[in-house]
C-alpha positions as semicolon CSV with decimal commas, in nm:
position;residue;x (nm);y (nm);z (nm)
1;X;-0,167;-0,442;0,711
2;X;0,211;-0,479;0,636
3;X;0,461;-0,227;0,782
4;X;0,698;-0,074;0,526
5;X;1,049;0,047;0,624
6;X;1,265;0,239;0,376
7;X;1,654;0,227;0,431
8;X;1,872;0,543;0,399
9;X;1,994;0,421;0,057
10;X;1,655;0,393;-0,079
11;X;1,564;0,735;0,054
12;X;1,864;0,877;-0,118
13;X;1,771;0,716;-0,454
14;X;1,417;0,863;-0,417
15;X;1,577;1,218;-0,348
16;X;1,814;1,175;-0,645
17;X;1,518;1,074;-0,869
18;X;1,331;1,385;-0,755
19;X;1,626;1,613;-0,828
20;X;1,675;1,461;-1,173
21;X;1,315;1,481;-1,276
22;X;1,276;1,837;-1,117
23;X;1,574;1,938;-1,339
24;X;1,395;1,821;-1,646
25;X;1,083;2,022;-1,588
26;X;0,939;2,206;-1,292
27;X;0,694;1,993;-1,105
28;X;0,800;1,682;-1,269
29;X;0,999;1,595;-0,956
30;X;0,686;1,629;-0,735
31;X;0,500;1,412;-0,973
32;X;0,775;1,154;-0,959
33;X;0,769;1,152;-0,588
34;X;0,373;1,121;-0,554
35;X;0,397;0,822;-0,805
36;X;0,656;0,637;-0,622
37;X;0,499;0,704;-0,296
38;X;0,180;0,560;-0,421
39;X;0,374;0,258;-0,548
40;X;0,532;0,213;-0,223
41;X;0,202;0,251;-0,031
42;X;0,065;-0,035;-0,249
43;X;0,320;-0,280;-0,113
44;X;0,125;-0,258;0,211
45;X;-0,134;-0,482;0,018
46;X;0,074;-0,655;-0,253
47;X;0,408;-0,722;-0,100
48;X;0,550;-1,063;-0,185
49;X;0,354;-1,104;-0,502
50;X;0,625;-0,949;-0,734
51;X;0,891;-1,140;-0,920
52;X;1,193;-1,248;-0,726
53;X;1,494;-1,111;-0,905
54;X;1,782;-1,196;-0,658
55;X;1,784;-1,434;-0,354
56;X;1,475;-1,304;-0,152
57;X;1,448;-0,963;-0,327
58;X;1,121;-0,896;-0,516
59;X;1,100;-0,617;-0,768
60;X;0,790;-0,390;-0,831
61;X;0,804;-0,190;-1,139
62;X;0,673;0,152;-1,100
63;X;0,368;0,222;-1,297
64;X;0,472;0,560;-1,449
65;X;0,839;0,591;-1,431
66;X;1,113;0,368;-1,554
67;X;1,211;0,248;-1,190
68;X;1,199;-0,053;-0,988
69;X;1,149;-0,093;-0,617
70;X;1,333;-0,392;-0,462
71;X;1,198;-0,516;-0,148
72;X;1,214;-0,820;0,059
73;X;1,020;-0,905;0,375
74;X;0,826;-1,115;0,613
75;X;0,463;-1,156;0,638
76;X;0,410;-0,826;0,840
77;X;0,707;-0,620;0,737
78;X;0,877;-0,511;0,410
79;X;1,231;-0,344;0,365
80;X;1,308;-0,130;0,075
81;X;1,677;-0,115;0,005
């Protein structure tokens, strides 16, 4: 299985998204975090199949929220950043 590493910048983006959605409605931030966590977990299986949008960066579009996850990687590791 592929190892996924998340950069500090990407973690901050996830936290900012959580705070934004939580301010819209109580509990929505938790739902956002759970949905994006599931999308990131899916990269362990599907990394590398998504559209290349810049150099060697692929983009996975979130299934629920209007967010994209940029990732690049080797066969056994994926970096989110």
